[in-house]
N, CA, C and O atoms as a Maestro MAE file, in Angstrom:
{
 s_m_m2io_version
 :::
 2.0.0
}

f_m_ct {
 s_m_title
 :::
 protein
 m_atom[236] {
  # First column is atom index #
  i_m_mmod_type
  r_m_x_coord
  r_m_y_coord
  r_m_z_coord
  i_m_residue_number
  s_m_chain_name
  s_m_pdb_residue_name
  s_m_pdb_atom_name
  i_m_atomic_number
  :::
  1 25 280.119 46.295 -36.103 1 A "PHE " " N  " 7
  2 3 280.169 46.779 -34.794 1 A "PHE " " CA " 6
  3 2 278.895 45.992 -33.933 1 A "PHE " " C  " 6
  4 15 277.786 45.721 -34.393 1 A "PHE " " O  " 8
  5 25 279.332 45.749 -32.730 2 A "ILE " " N  " 7
  6 3 278.172 45.085 -31.858 2 A "ILE " " CA " 6
  7 2 278.057 45.966 -30.798 2 A "ILE " " C  " 6
  8 15 279.035 46.344 -30.153 2 A "ILE " " O  " 8
  9 25 276.475 46.453 -30.494 3 A "ILE " " N  " 7
  10 3 276.414 47.302 -29.432 3 A "ILE " " CA " 6
  11 2 275.527 46.401 -28.686 3 A "ILE " " C  " 6
  12 15 274.638 45.661 -29.108 3 A "ILE " " O  " 8
  13 25 275.916 46.596 -27.579 4 A "LYS " " N  " 7
  14 3 275.287 45.614 -26.520 4 A "LYS " " CA " 6
  15 2 274.685 46.528 -25.326 4 A "LYS " " C  " 6
  16 15 275.187 47.615 -25.043 4 A "LYS " " O  " 8
  17 25 273.649 46.030 -24.704 5 A "PHE " " N  " 7
  18 3 272.954 46.708 -23.350 5 A "PHE " " CA " 6
  19 2 272.505 45.296 -22.854 5 A "PHE " " C  " 6
  20 15 272.057 44.284 -23.392 5 A "PHE " " O  " 8
  21 25 272.896 45.768 -21.317 6 A "GLU " " N  " 7
  22 3 272.382 44.809 -20.571 6 A "GLU " " CA " 6
  23 2 271.881 45.449 -19.259 6 A "GLU " " C  " 6
  24 15 272.497 46.392 -18.762 6 A "GLU " " O  " 8
  25 25 270.441 44.792 -18.534 7 A "GLN " " N  " 7
  26 3 269.478 45.202 -17.610 7 A "GLN " " CA " 6
  27 2 269.346 43.875 -16.855 7 A "GLN " " C  " 6
  28 15 268.645 42.933 -17.227 7 A "GLN " " O  " 8
  29 25 270.089 43.911 -15.771 8 A "GLY " " N  " 7
  30 3 269.756 42.771 -14.912 8 A "GLY " " CA " 6
  31 2 270.384 41.379 -15.352 8 A "GLY " " C  " 6
  32 15 271.596 41.176 -15.430 8 A "GLY " " O  " 8
  33 25 269.306 40.371 -15.652 9 A "ASN " " N  " 7
  34 3 269.814 39.475 -16.506 9 A "ASN " " CA " 6
  35 2 269.374 39.187 -17.824 9 A "ASN " " C  " 6
  36 15 269.263 38.050 -18.284 9 A "ASN " " O  " 8
  37 25 269.048 40.591 -18.614 10 A "LEU " " N  " 7
  38 3 268.638 40.620 -19.434 10 A "LEU " " CA " 6
  39 2 269.750 41.190 -20.603 10 A "LEU " " C  " 6
  40 15 270.895 41.439 -20.227 10 A "LEU " " O  " 8
  41 25 269.477 41.330 -21.630 11 A "GLU " " N  " 7
  42 3 270.645 41.449 -22.687 11 A "GLU " " CA " 6
  43 2 270.290 41.514 -24.071 11 A "GLU " " C  " 6
  44 15 269.990 40.516 -24.727 11 A "GLU " " O  " 8
  45 25 270.333 43.075 -24.672 12 A "GLN " " N  " 7
  46 3 269.936 43.441 -26.131 12 A "GLN " " CA " 6
  47 2 271.548 43.560 -26.845 12 A "GLN " " C  " 6
  48 15 272.473 44.247 -26.410 12 A "GLN " " O  " 8
  49 25 271.559 42.702 -28.022 13 A "SER " " N  " 7
  50 3 272.149 43.196 -28.892 13 A "SER " " CA " 6
  51 2 272.148 43.343 -30.577 13 A "SER " " C  " 6
  52 15 271.833 42.448 -31.360 13 A "SER " " O  " 8
  53 25 272.464 44.335 -30.828 14 A "TYR " " N  " 7
  54 3 272.593 44.871 -32.182 14 A "TYR " " CA " 6
  55 2 273.858 44.900 -33.015 14 A "TYR " " C  " 6
  56 15 274.870 45.507 -32.665 14 A "TYR " " O  " 8
  57 25 273.746 44.243 -34.082 15 A "LYS " " N  " 7
  58 3 275.010 44.322 -35.119 15 A "LYS " " CA " 6
  59 2 274.587 44.961 -36.313 15 A "LYS " " C  " 6
  60 15 273.486 44.978 -36.864 15 A "LYS " " O  " 8
  61 25 275.934 45.610 -36.676 16 A "ILE " " N  " 7
  62 3 276.066 46.809 -37.568 16 A "ILE " " CA " 6
  63 2 277.050 46.604 -38.651 16 A "ILE " " C  " 6
  64 15 278.217 46.674 -38.263 16 A "ILE " " O  " 8
  65 25 276.928 46.433 -39.562 17 A "ALA " " N  " 7
  66 3 278.284 46.201 -40.609 17 A "ALA " " CA " 6
  67 2 278.965 47.595 -40.517 17 A "ALA " " C  " 6
  68 15 278.345 48.657 -40.479 17 A "ALA " " O  " 8
  69 25 280.493 47.445 -40.483 18 A "GLU " " N  " 7
  70 3 281.040 48.501 -40.463 18 A "GLU " " CA " 6
  71 2 280.853 49.642 -41.655 18 A "GLU " " C  " 6
  72 15 281.207 50.820 -41.718 18 A "GLU " " O  " 8
  73 25 280.134 48.768 -42.577 19 A "ILE " " N  " 7
  74 3 279.932 49.592 -44.235 19 A "ILE " " CA " 6
  75 2 278.881 50.468 -44.108 19 A "ILE " " C  " 6
  76 15 278.724 51.415 -44.878 19 A "ILE " " O  " 8
  77 25 278.141 50.214 -43.176 20 A "ASP " " N  " 7
  78 3 276.885 50.570 -43.275 20 A "ASP " " CA " 6
  79 2 276.937 52.078 -42.054 20 A "ASP " " C  " 6
  80 15 275.983 52.850 -41.953 20 A "ASP " " O  " 8
  81 25 278.147 52.214 -41.301 21 A "ILE " " N  " 7
  82 3 278.241 53.137 -40.685 21 A "ILE " " CA " 6
  83 2 279.034 54.461 -41.294 21 A "ILE " " C  " 6
  84 15 280.086 54.086 -41.813 21 A "ILE " " O  " 8
  85 25 278.880 55.660 -41.374 22 A "ILE " " N  " 7
  86 3 279.891 56.634 -41.620 22 A "ILE " " CA " 6
  87 2 280.454 57.014 -40.516 22 A "ILE " " C  " 6
  88 15 279.736 57.254 -39.545 22 A "ILE " " O  " 8
  89 25 281.777 57.142 -40.438 23 A "GLY " " N  " 7
  90 3 282.573 57.659 -39.205 23 A "GLY " " CA " 6
  91 2 283.003 57.119 -38.376 23 A "GLY " " C  " 6
  92 15 283.513 57.663 -37.396 23 A "GLY " " O  " 8
  93 25 282.883 55.641 -38.596 24 A "GLY " " N  " 7
  94 3 283.396 54.742 -37.488 24 A "GLY " " CA " 6
  95 2 282.745 54.463 -36.222 24 A "GLY " " C  " 6
  96 15 281.592 54.034 -36.188 24 A "GLY " " O  " 8
  97 25 283.421 54.685 -35.196 25 A "VAL " " N  " 7
  98 3 282.805 54.676 -34.203 25 A "VAL " " CA " 6
  99 2 282.140 55.736 -33.403 25 A "VAL " " C  " 6
  100 15 281.270 55.563 -32.550 25 A "VAL " " O  " 8
  101 25 282.708 56.949 -33.826 26 A "ASP " " N  " 7
  102 3 281.814 58.299 -33.747 26 A "ASP " " CA " 6
  103 2 280.055 58.032 -34.455 26 A "ASP " " C  " 6
  104 15 278.958 58.376 -34.014 26 A "ASP " " O  " 8
  105 25 280.420 57.339 -35.603 27 A "GLY " " N  " 7
  106 3 279.008 57.252 -36.395 27 A "GLY " " CA " 6
  107 2 278.359 55.952 -35.670 27 A "GLY " " C  " 6
  108 15 277.140 55.931 -35.839 27 A "GLY " " O  " 8
  109 25 278.742 55.107 -35.079 28 A "VAL " " N  " 7
  110 3 277.677 54.448 -34.047 28 A "VAL " " CA " 6
  111 2 276.993 55.313 -32.979 28 A "VAL " " C  " 6
  112 15 275.768 55.415 -33.030 28 A "VAL " " O  " 8
  113 25 277.649 55.916 -32.062 29 A "PHE " " N  " 7
  114 3 277.212 57.048 -31.361 29 A "PHE " " CA " 6
  115 2 276.349 57.684 -31.535 29 A "PHE " " C  " 6
  116 15 275.440 57.881 -30.728 29 A "PHE " " O  " 8
  117 25 276.491 58.312 -33.038 30 A "GLU " " N  " 7
  118 3 275.316 58.984 -33.365 30 A "GLU " " CA " 6
  119 2 273.958 58.390 -33.448 30 A "GLU " " C  " 6
  120 15 272.839 58.860 -33.243 30 A "GLU " " O  " 8
  121 25 274.409 57.147 -33.829 31 A "LEU " " N  " 7
  122 3 272.701 56.371 -34.127 31 A "LEU " " CA " 6
  123 2 272.281 55.976 -32.771 31 A "LEU " " C  " 6
  124 15 271.105 55.653 -32.602 31 A "LEU " " O  " 8
  125 25 273.222 55.965 -31.652 32 A "LEU " " N  " 7
  126 3 272.138 56.141 -30.299 32 A "LEU " " CA " 6
  127 2 271.602 57.192 -29.906 32 A "LEU " " C  " 6
  128 15 272.166 57.686 -28.930 32 A "LEU " " O  " 8
  129 25 270.662 57.772 -30.313 33 A "ASP " " N  " 7
  130 3 269.599 58.927 -30.127 33 A "ASP " " CA " 6
  131 2 269.209 58.675 -29.066 33 A "ASP " " C  " 6
  132 15 269.655 57.723 -28.425 33 A "ASP " " O  " 8
  133 25 268.091 59.634 -28.539 34 A "GLU " " N  " 7
  134 3 267.119 59.338 -27.619 34 A "GLU " " CA " 6
  135 2 266.264 58.643 -27.777 34 A "GLU " " C  " 6
  136 15 265.938 57.861 -26.884 34 A "GLU " " O  " 8
  137 25 265.534 58.701 -29.112 35 A "GLU " " N  " 7
  138 3 264.368 57.806 -29.571 35 A "GLU " " CA " 6
  139 2 264.752 56.333 -29.561 35 A "GLU " " C  " 6
  140 15 263.999 55.476 -29.099 35 A "GLU " " O  " 8
  141 25 266.037 56.044 -30.126 36 A "PHE " " N  " 7
  142 3 266.536 54.609 -30.172 36 A "PHE " " CA " 6
  143 2 266.576 54.557 -28.618 36 A "PHE " " C  " 6
  144 15 265.534 54.038 -28.217 36 A "PHE " " O  " 8
  145 25 267.228 54.834 -27.817 37 A "LEU " " N  " 7
  146 3 267.418 54.323 -26.212 37 A "LEU " " CA " 6
  147 2 266.181 54.322 -25.669 37 A "LEU " " C  " 6
  148 15 265.947 53.532 -24.755 37 A "LEU " " O  " 8
  149 25 265.190 55.198 -26.134 38 A "LYS " " N  " 7
  150 3 263.714 54.911 -25.186 38 A "LYS " " CA " 6
  151 2 263.121 53.454 -25.835 38 A "LYS " " C  " 6
  152 15 262.506 52.671 -25.111 38 A "LYS " " O  " 8
  153 25 263.346 53.193 -27.148 39 A "SER " " N  " 7
  154 3 263.105 52.083 -27.530 39 A "SER " " CA " 6
  155 2 263.487 50.695 -26.932 39 A "SER " " C  " 6
  156 15 262.801 49.738 -26.573 39 A "SER " " O  " 8
  157 25 264.804 50.926 -26.953 40 A "VAL " " N  " 7
  158 3 265.860 50.003 -25.877 40 A "VAL " " CA " 6
  159 2 265.245 49.858 -24.730 40 A "VAL " " C  " 6
  160 15 265.009 48.731 -24.295 40 A "VAL " " O  " 8
  161 25 264.952 50.787 -24.180 41 A "THR " " N  " 7
  162 3 264.564 50.463 -22.552 41 A "THR " " CA " 6
  163 2 262.745 50.121 -22.617 41 A "THR " " C  " 6
  164 15 262.205 49.321 -21.852 41 A "THR " " O  " 8
  165 25 262.169 50.739 -23.454 42 A "ASP " " N  " 7
  166 3 260.764 49.785 -23.899 42 A "ASP " " CA " 6
  167 2 260.901 48.090 -24.251 42 A "ASP " " C  " 6
  168 15 260.086 47.204 -23.995 42 A "ASP " " O  " 8
  169 25 262.006 48.005 -24.813 43 A "GLN " " N  " 7
  170 3 262.153 46.485 -25.234 43 A "GLN " " CA " 6
  171 2 262.277 45.719 -23.929 43 A "GLN " " C  " 6
  172 15 261.506 44.825 -23.580 43 A "GLN " " O  " 8
  173 25 263.379 46.183 -23.209 44 A "PHE " " N  " 7
  174 3 263.614 45.443 -21.785 44 A "PHE " " CA " 6
  175 2 262.082 45.418 -21.396 44 A "PHE " " C  " 6
  176 15 261.499 44.350 -21.208 44 A "PHE " " O  " 8
  177 25 261.665 46.241 -21.322 45 A "ALA " " N  " 7
  178 3 260.203 45.927 -20.162 45 A "ALA " " CA " 6
  179 2 259.868 44.987 -20.882 45 A "ALA " " C  " 6
  180 15 260.224 43.912 -20.400 45 A "ALA " " O  " 8
  181 25 259.311 44.899 -21.879 46 A "LEU " " N  " 7
  182 3 258.655 43.528 -22.691 46 A "LEU " " CA " 6
  183 2 259.385 42.247 -22.457 46 A "LEU " " C  " 6
  184 15 258.732 41.210 -22.344 46 A "LEU " " O  " 8
  185 25 260.792 42.233 -22.368 47 A "MET " " N  " 7
  186 3 261.546 41.151 -22.211 47 A "MET " " CA " 6
  187 2 261.023 40.378 -21.017 47 A "MET " " C  " 6
  188 15 260.472 39.277 -20.991 47 A "MET " " O  " 8
  189 25 261.432 41.507 -19.689 48 A "ARG " " N  " 7
  190 3 261.202 41.016 -18.663 48 A "ARG " " CA " 6
  191 2 259.739 40.405 -18.451 48 A "ARG " " C  " 6
  192 15 259.601 39.276 -17.981 48 A "ARG " " O  " 8
  193 25 258.648 41.211 -18.823 49 A "GLN " " N  " 7
  194 3 257.339 40.786 -18.723 49 A "GLN " " CA " 6
  195 2 257.105 39.530 -19.361 49 A "GLN " " C  " 6
  196 15 256.349 38.687 -18.878 49 A "GLN " " O  " 8
  197 25 257.705 39.384 -20.387 50 A "SER " " N  " 7
  198 3 257.592 37.922 -21.122 50 A "SER " " CA " 6
  199 2 258.427 36.867 -20.067 50 A "SER " " C  " 6
  200 15 257.816 35.856 -19.719 50 A "SER " " O  " 8
  201 25 259.802 37.083 -19.558 51 A "PHE " " N  " 7
  202 3 260.479 36.332 -19.137 51 A "PHE " " CA " 6
  203 2 259.654 35.764 -17.919 51 A "PHE " " C  " 6
  204 15 259.454 34.581 -17.642 51 A "PHE " " O  " 8
  205 25 259.136 37.129 -17.122 52 A "ASN " " N  " 7
  206 3 258.106 36.673 -15.982 52 A "ASN " " CA " 6
  207 2 256.923 35.751 -15.820 52 A "ASN " " C  " 6
  208 15 256.634 34.987 -14.900 52 A "ASN " " O  " 8
  209 25 256.207 36.073 -17.162 53 A "SER " " N  " 7
  210 3 255.487 35.295 -17.533 53 A "SER " " CA " 6
  211 2 255.849 33.476 -17.536 53 A "SER " " C  " 6
  212 15 255.412 32.479 -16.962 53 A "SER " " O  " 8
  213 25 256.719 33.742 -18.370 54 A "ALA " " N  " 7
  214 3 257.333 31.732 -18.693 54 A "ALA " " CA " 6
  215 2 257.617 31.697 -17.375 54 A "ALA " " C  " 6
  216 15 256.943 30.779 -16.909 54 A "ALA " " O  " 8
  217 25 258.403 32.326 -16.330 55 A "TYR " " N  " 7
  218 3 258.692 31.809 -15.312 55 A "TYR " " CA " 6
  219 2 257.624 31.261 -14.335 55 A "TYR " " C  " 6
  220 15 257.759 30.250 -13.645 55 A "TYR " " O  " 8
  221 25 256.728 31.934 -14.367 56 A "SER " " N  " 7
  222 3 255.323 31.950 -13.177 56 A "SER " " CA " 6
  223 2 254.536 30.594 -13.590 56 A "SER " " C  " 6
  224 15 253.817 29.832 -12.943 56 A "SER " " O  " 8
  225 25 255.026 30.616 -15.105 57 A "ARG " " N  " 7
  226 3 254.150 29.276 -15.620 57 A "ARG " " CA " 6
  227 2 255.158 28.083 -15.228 57 A "ARG " " C  " 6
  228 15 254.673 26.956 -15.131 57 A "ARG " " O  " 8
  229 25 256.360 28.244 -15.026 58 A "TYR " " N  " 7
  230 3 257.480 27.219 -14.909 58 A "TYR " " CA " 6
  231 2 257.256 26.360 -13.231 58 A "TYR " " C  " 6
  232 15 257.261 25.152 -12.991 58 A "TYR " " O  " 8
  233 25 257.112 27.289 -12.486 59 A "GLU " " N  " 7
  234 3 256.927 27.412 -10.755 59 A "GLU " " CA " 6
  235 2 256.027 26.215 -10.836 59 A "GLU " " C  " 6
  236 15 255.513 25.758 -9.815 59 A "GLU " " O  " 8
  :::
 }
 m_bond[235] {
  # First column is bond index #
  i_m_from
  i_m_to
  i_m_order
  :::
  1 1 2 1
  2 2 3 1
  3 3 4 2
  4 3 5 1
  5 5 6 1
  6 6 7 1
  7 7 8 2
  8 7 9 1
  9 9 10 1
  10 10 11 1
  11 11 12 2
  12 11 13 1
  13 13 14 1
  14 14 15 1
  15 15 16 2
  16 15 17 1
  17 17 18 1
  18 18 19 1
  19 19 20 2
  20 19 21 1
  21 21 22 1
  22 22 23 1
  23 23 24 2
  24 23 25 1
  25 25 26 1
  26 26 27 1
  27 27 28 2
  28 27 29 1
  29 29 30 1
  30 30 31 1
  31 31 32 2
  32 31 33 1
  33 33 34 1
  34 34 35 1
  35 35 36 2
  36 35 37 1
  37 37 38 1
  38 38 39 1
  39 39 40 2
  40 39 41 1
  41 41 42 1
  42 42 43 1
  43 43 44 2
  44 43 45 1
  45 45 46 1
  46 46 47 1
  47 47 48 2
  48 47 49 1
  49 49 50 1
  50 50 51 1
  51 51 52 2
  52 51 53 1
  53 53 54 1
  54 54 55 1
  55 55 56 2
  56 55 57 1
  57 57 58 1
  58 58 59 1
  59 59 60 2
  60 59 61 1
  61 61 62 1
  62 62 63 1
  63 63 64 2
  64 63 65 1
  65 65 66 1
  66 66 67 1
  67 67 68 2
  68 67 69 1
  69 69 70 1
  70 70 71 1
  71 71 72 2
  72 71 73 1
  73 73 74 1
  74 74 75 1
  75 75 76 2
  76 75 77 1
  77 77 78 1
  78 78 79 1
  79 79 80 2
  80 79 81 1
  81 81 82 1
  82 82 83 1
  83 83 84 2
  84 83 85 1
  85 85 86 1
  86 86 87 1
  87 87 88 2
  88 87 89 1
  89 89 90 1
  90 90 91 1
  91 91 92 2
  92 91 93 1
  93 93 94 1
  94 94 95 1
  95 95 96 2
  96 95 97 1
  97 97 98 1
  98 98 99 1
  99 99 100 2
  100 99 101 1
  101 101 102 1
  102 102 103 1
  103 103 104 2
  104 103 105 1
  105 105 106 1
  106 106 107 1
  107 107 108 2
  108 107 109 1
  109 109 110 1
  110 110 111 1
  111 111 112 2
  112 111 113 1
  113 113 114 1
  114 114 115 1
  115 115 116 2
  116 115 117 1
  117 117 118 1
  118 118 119 1
  119 119 120 2
  120 119 121 1
  121 121 122 1
  122 122 123 1
  123 123 124 2
  124 123 125 1
  125 125 126 1
  126 126 127 1
  127 127 128 2
  128 127 129 1
  129 129 130 1
  130 130 131 1
  131 131 132 2
  132 131 133 1
  133 133 134 1
  134 134 135 1
  135 135 136 2
  136 135 137 1
  137 137 138 1
  138 138 139 1
  139 139 140 2
  140 139 141 1
  141 141 142 1
  142 142 143 1
  143 143 144 2
  144 143 145 1
  145 145 146 1
  146 146 147 1
  147 147 148 2
  148 147 149 1
  149 149 150 1
  150 150 151 1
  151 151 152 2
  152 151 153 1
  153 153 154 1
  154 154 155 1
  155 155 156 2
  156 155 157 1
  157 157 158 1
  158 158 159 1
  159 159 160 2
  160 159 161 1
  161 161 162 1
  162 162 163 1
  163 163 164 2
  164 163 165 1
  165 165 166 1
  166 166 167 1
  167 167 168 2
  168 167 169 1
  169 169 170 1
  170 170 171 1
  171 171 172 2
  172 171 173 1
  173 173 174 1
  174 174 175 1
  175 175 176 2
  176 175 177 1
  177 177 178 1
  178 178 179 1
  179 179 180 2
  180 179 181 1
  181 181 182 1
  182 182 183 1
  183 183 184 2
  184 183 185 1
  185 185 186 1
  186 186 187 1
  187 187 188 2
  188 187 189 1
  189 189 190 1
  190 190 191 1
  191 191 192 2
  192 191 193 1
  193 193 194 1
  194 194 195 1
  195 195 196 2
  196 195 197 1
  197 197 198 1
  198 198 199 1
  199 199 200 2
  200 199 201 1
  201 201 202 1
  202 202 203 1
  203 203 204 2
  204 203 205 1
  205 205 206 1
  206 206 207 1
  207 207 208 2
  208 207 209 1
  209 209 210 1
  210 210 211 1
  211 211 212 2
  212 211 213 1
  213 213 214 1
  214 214 215 1
  215 215 216 2
  216 215 217 1
  217 217 218 1
  218 218 219 1
  219 219 220 2
  220 219 221 1
  221 221 222 1
  222 222 223 1
  223 223 224 2
  224 223 225 1
  225 225 226 1
  226 226 227 1
  227 227 228 2
  228 227 229 1
  229 229 230 1
  230 230 231 1
  231 231 232 2
  232 231 233 1
  233 233 234 1
  234 234 235 1
  235 235 236 2
  :::
 }
}
């Protein structure tokens, strides 16, 4: 399974072997709990900060 999150020009992808998930696609949705989604959101903030810093050095 590949779980992909996009926010603007940023993207996060997570690959999970089917054998590691019980219940198929339903099991994937169980994995996406509130704590995980908050972590994804926090990671986007860090990614944006890193990109903006790099871009400001580029200009």
